[in-house]
N, C-alpha and C positions, 0 to 999 in steps of 0.2 A: 526439843523444841523444832518448830517448824521455820522453815527458810523466811517464811512472813512476818513470822513473831520477831525472830533474830533482826530483821532489817528493822522493823517498827522501833525495838529497842536501840538499834543503832542510831536510827533518826532522830528520835528523841532525845538520846544525852548529847548526842551530837550538838542540837539545836538549843539543848540547855548551854552548853559551853558558849556557843556563839551568843549567846543572850546574856553573857556574864554570869549566871548561876551556878557554874562548875567552874573550879581551874582545870588546867590541862592534866594536872597531877591526877583529881578528882573524875576526871574522864576518863584516864587511862584505868584507873581501879574499878570502873564501873563495866568497862567494856572486856575487863580479865574475867568476870565474873558468867560470860558466856561467849567469849569468842578465845579462841586458843592462841596465845601467845607466849614462846619461849626464847630463850635468847642466852648462849653461852657466855659467862663472863669473862673480859679481858684478864688475862694473867699477869697484869703488872699492877705497881703502887697506885693507889687512885691518884696521887698526884702528880704522876706520869704524863705529860700531854703527847698525845698521838695523832697520828694520821692515818685515820680507817677508811679502807677502800674496800667498795665493795659492789656487788650489782645492784642497777636499779631496777627493782621489781615492778611488775606490772600487776593489776588489780583488778577484780571481776567490778560487773556494775553496780553492785551493792554497796558498795563504799563510795559511791559518786552520792553528793548533795545536790537536790537542786538549788540552782541559782536562785530564783525568785524568793528561796526562804529566806534567805542569809545576805542579800545584795548588797545592804545598807549596813553590815555588821562587820566587827575586827577588819578595819581597811577597807572594805568594800569590794565589790566585782569589777576592778578599773579596768580587767581586760574584755570585760563584757561577754564571758565564757559562758552557755547556758548550762553549766552543771560545772561543780567543783570536785576534783577528785582529793579528798581530804586524806591526807596522807598520815593519818593518826596510827595505824596498826604497823607501817615501816618505821616511823619515828619510836614509838613503844617499844619496839624491838631493839634498835638503836640505845633508847635510853636504859633498858636493861642490859644492855651487853656495855655500856660504857661506864656504868654504875652512876657516881656522885659526881663524875668529871662533869665542867662545864664544855659544852660542844656547840658547832654547829653545823648544819649540813649545806654545803652549799649547791644553789638550787636557782633553775630559770624563776623571771619575775611571773607569776601565775595568779597575781589579783591577791587579795585576803592578806596584806604583808602584815597585819598585827596578827592574824590567827597564824601565819608562816613563821613569823618571830617566835611566838610564844611555843611553837612547836621545835624551837631550835633549828632554825633554817638562817641562812644570810642568802637573801634574794641576790642575784648578780645578773645586771641586765647587759646584755652585747654592747660592747665598745671596741672601737677600730683598733686593731692590733691584738686583740687578744684579751681574757680578763684575768689573767694569772697577775698582772702587775696590780690591779685594782684588787684583788684579793689580799695579797701580801701588804700593802697599804692597809688595807681595813684591819687586817688581824697582827700587823707587825707591833703593837703597843701592847696588845693582849695576849701576854705571853704565858697565860693558864688557861687557856680556849684550845681545846682539841677539836679537831677538824674531819668531817667526815665528807667523802666525794666518792663519786661516780665516773671511775677513769673511761667508760665507754662511751659517756655522753649523755645518756639517755635509756629510755627504754628499747633497747635494739640487739642484735647477735651482736655478741662480743669479738667481732674480726680483730680490730684494733684496739688497743687501749690509745688514748691523749695521754701524753707526757705531763701534763700540767702538776699531777699530784707531786711528781718526783722534785720538780723546782720549786714549787711553794713548799714542800717539807724542807728542802735544803736552805732557801731562803730565809724562812723562819725559823731554821736550826731547829725542827722536829725530830728527834732521836728514835722514836718509836714508830714503827711502821705497822698496823695491824693489816690482815686481808681475810674479810669475813663474807660468807653468802648466806644471802635469804632467799628464803621459798619465792621462786620467779615468779609465781601468781598469788597474791596477797587474795583474801577473800573473809567472810563472816563465818563460815560454815568448816572452812579447811584447815590444816597445820599450818601457822605461821609462825617460821622459825628462823632463826639465826645461829650460824654455826663459825666457830673461828679457827679459821684455816692455819695461819702462820702469825708469828709475834716477830717482827726482825729489830732487833736493839743494837745497831752499829750508826746511826748517822746517814744521812745520805750521801755525803761525799766519799765515804768510805767502803761502799758497798760495792760497785762495779765500775769499771772502767768505761764501759758502754752503757748509756742511760737507756738505749733501745733494747739490748739483751736484758737487763733489769726490768724494762717494762713490759719484755714479752715473758719473761717468768713470772711475775706477777698475775697476768693474765690468765697462762696455764694453771696456775694455783688455783685462781676461781673458777675457772671453768671446768675442772676436775672436782673441784668441791662442790659445786651446782650439779653436776652429772651421777654423785656417787649414789 
């Protein structure tokens, strides 16, 4: 299948989703017929709530959708971007890894909020003093919802992790921490994969005396996993 044909299929199925002709699950099933999407599953009971930390992958241009084709759909282009990097490949990998768990992926507000919510995102806008308190407040009553977070804060070199995932997991009493690595550059014609690197089942309050030591240990685990 040529790259152009693959791109046209991706655009067609994505636009069907935005027009309400496909559910997000149906869209993923269609994409799996011509895009390589493979994820290891978390080896924990499916009723176990997890904090899943992973790298934030980049994506090539074939995964972007021209904004003019979807500007008024699924919440609309409220941020007035010229295009929308539809994170469907990344979210399909996470959906496969997390199984039937309900989960949200913490993300910046990039518009198209209905589409973001339907693809398991919790858009978080910047607030003075940081976002952790708002996240904890949003999820404190939803005790069955797992959380995906990108500790490096976005698409960048992982020179330092933010410690927010630790504080959120501890405040919400999430006892299972999973570290996974995603293919750093997602594409329509490459191998898009997610690997589970480690599963920690002790509760955040009982792992390390030093938060910084714990966070650095997870950063190194993820870096080593990506570069294998």
